[in-house]
N, C-alpha and C positions, 0 to 999 in steps of 0.2 A: 309345924314343930315349934315349941316355945324356945325363945332365946334365953339361955341360962343367965346371961349378963344384963338383960333388960326386962323389967318386970312385965311389960306389955308388948314385948317384942316377939315377932313371929316370922318364921321362914316358910314360904309356900314351896311345896314339892309338887312337881308335875312328873308323873311316871317314875316316882322315886328320886327325881333329880331336883336339886335346889334351883328355883326359878326366880325368886324375888324375897325381899325382906321388908317388913313394915314394923315400925314402932308406933302404936296407937297413941302413946303419950307424947311422942316427939316425931311428927311426920316429916320434920325437916331433917332427920337423921337418915343418912344413906349409908348402907353397909356394904353392898356388893360393889365390886370394882367398876363394872360398866355402868351401874346406876349413878355412881358418884361422877363419872364422866358426863352423863346426861345432866346431872345437877349443875356442873360447871356451865354447860351451855345455857340452861334455863336461867342461871344467874347473869349471863352476859348478853343475852338476846335483846335486852331492853334496859333502860336505866332502873336501878334498884327499887323495888316496891311497886313498879308500874304493872297494873293488871295485864294479863295476856289473854289472847284467844289461842288455845292450844288444842291440837288434835293428837290423840294417842292411838296409833294402829298396833293392836295387841294390848291386852288388859293386864294379865297377870294379877297381882295383888293391888293394882292401881298405885303403885309406889310413887312414881313421878308426878302424877296427877295430885296426889296428896301433898307432895313437896311443894309444887307450885302454888296450891291453895294456901299452904302454910306461909310461904315466903313472899307471895304476891296476891294478898287478899283481893277479892272481887274479880279474879280471873274467871273466865268462862271456858269450860273444857268439855271436850267430847272424847269418849273412849269407844273405840270400835273393837269388839271382841266376838268371834264367831262361836266360842265354846260356851253355850248357855248354861250347862251345869257348873262350869268353873265360875261364871259370873254370880250365879245364885249362891254357891258355896262362899265365895269371898265376901259378898254382901252380908251373909248371915255371920261368918266367923270374924270378919274384920270390917265392920260396918263403916261406911263413909259418913262424915259429918253432913247432915242435910243442908247446912248453910254454905257448903263449899262450891256450889254451882258446877258440879261435875255430872254430866249426862252420859250414861252407858248405853250404847247401841249394840244390839245383837245382829251382827252382819260380818261377811267376809271383809277383810281390810280394804281391798280395792273397791268393792261395791260401796262400802260405807264412805270411803273417800270421795266417790263420785257424788255423793249428796251434800258435800260441803260446798258452800257458795264460793264463787270466784273471789279470790283475794281476801278471804275471810281470816286466815290463820296467821298469827305471829310465828308460831312454831308447830311443825309437824314431826312427830317422833315415830319411827318404825322399829318396833321390837316384837316381831312376829315369828313364831316358831311352831311348827307342827312336827311332833316326833323329833324335837331337837334340830330341825332343819327349817330354814326359811323357804316358804313355798316359791316355786319358780315365777309365778305371775307377779311377784313383788320385787323382782330384780331387774326389770327391764327399763329401757329408754321410755317406752310408752307409759309405764307406771310412773316414772319420775316426771314425765310431762304433766300427768294428772296431779301429782304433788305440787308442782310449780304453779299450775292453774289455781289451786286452792290457797296458795301462799300470798300474803301481801308482797308488794314489790320488794320490801326490805325484810321479808321473813326468812326463817331458816328451816332447813331440813336436816334431821339428825337420824342416823340409823345405827342399830346394833348389828355388827357383822361378825359371824363366827367362821373361823377357818384355821387350817393348820398347813404344814408343808405339803405341796409347794406353793401354797397361797394363791392358787389360780383364781378362786372365787373372789377373794378380796381385791385382787388386782383388776379383775373384770368389773367389779362393782365401783371402783374408783374411776376407771375409764368411762363407765356408764354415767356416773354423776358429772364427770367433766364434760360429757357430750351435751348435757342439758343445762348446767348451772355455770356461771361466770367464775365462782371461787369455790374451791374444795379443799378441805384439809382432813387429816386423819390423826386420831389420838389412840395410842396403843402402847403396850408393853414392849420395850426394845427386843426382848427375846422372841416375841411373836413376830415382830418385823423382820428379824433375822431368820425366821423359819425354823426356830428351835422347838416350838411347842404349838399345840392347838389352844385357841383362846379367842377373846372377844376384842374387837376394835370398834371405835365409834367414829363414824364418818360424819362430817358436817359440810353442808353445801348451801350456797346462797348466791344471790345476784348483787351482792354488795360486799365491800371490804369486810374482812373478818378480823376480830380483835386478837391477832395471833400472839402478841406479847402477853397479854392477860391470860389467855388460854394456855400458853406454854408455862407461865409461872405457876398457875393453878395445877396443871398436870404434873409438873416437876415436884411441887411441894406436897402432893397428896400422899396419904398413907400407902397408896398403891401407885408409886411414881410411873409416869409414862412420858413418851416422847410425842411431840406434835410434828407431823410432816406436811409440808405445803410447797407449792411452786415447783421449781426445777427438781428438788429432791423427790417430791411425790411423783412427778412424771417419771423420773429415772426408776423409782421403786415399781411403778406400774409396768414398765418394761415393754411397752407396745401392745399391751392387752387390748382386745377389741370390745367396744361397748356391746352389752347384751340387749337383744330385742325379744319381743314376744315369741318370735319364731325360733330363737336359739336358746331361750332361757331354760335353766335347770335349777333344781333346789340346791341350797347350800350343802356342803358335804356333811355327812353324819360324823359327829365327834367320836373319837376312839373311846372304848369303854373305860380306859384308865382315867379319863378326865374326871369322872365322877366317883372315883374310888379313893 
């Protein structure tokens, strides 16, 4: 659907639901709340302008890959997207700049991740939904161990997590990340964290100190203000939830119909 406020802006709908937004004239413009959260992380993962090696699990309209290409020229990026008709449609309707060094691989996210060399990625982003739910095999300790293998020692993992009251999925995903990575934080709307609505939170995990002050400032000053939880407060929020394994994994909860109306 065209964006009435931006001449070459487009919103991608999947099954009638808004999935991502792209401005072909200004790929550094991020419209959706969760995409802006990802943009903050892409800005902070390395010094400004330094090219990245990035892996995007889930393609959508390739929004974040375009953003990184625009803000960090000469970055090398891989997109893993299983939906071949979606990839073909996006390439046709919203073509990538051939000079942006973005490779799109048609594969399941976990299978595609397995092909990434050890220690290759500065940033791995998981934004995978099937029928508006994250598949179970992308929620486990074993999956995150594979993410960690593909990251540089100072690399970051970021994930778009969708949940609503009682937030059992979100809490379990935090516990899962804490079982694999040394540092974990969460950026989300305070109303979501209080269990008042269904929505998206962005999880960040790494084996190095996180720039919490910078991230908190960006989240608070964003047009969609958010809170950053870390350390003891995040552990208290998780409330003793157990890490997810391949044997216990389940898809994320389906959003209520009212979310998209």
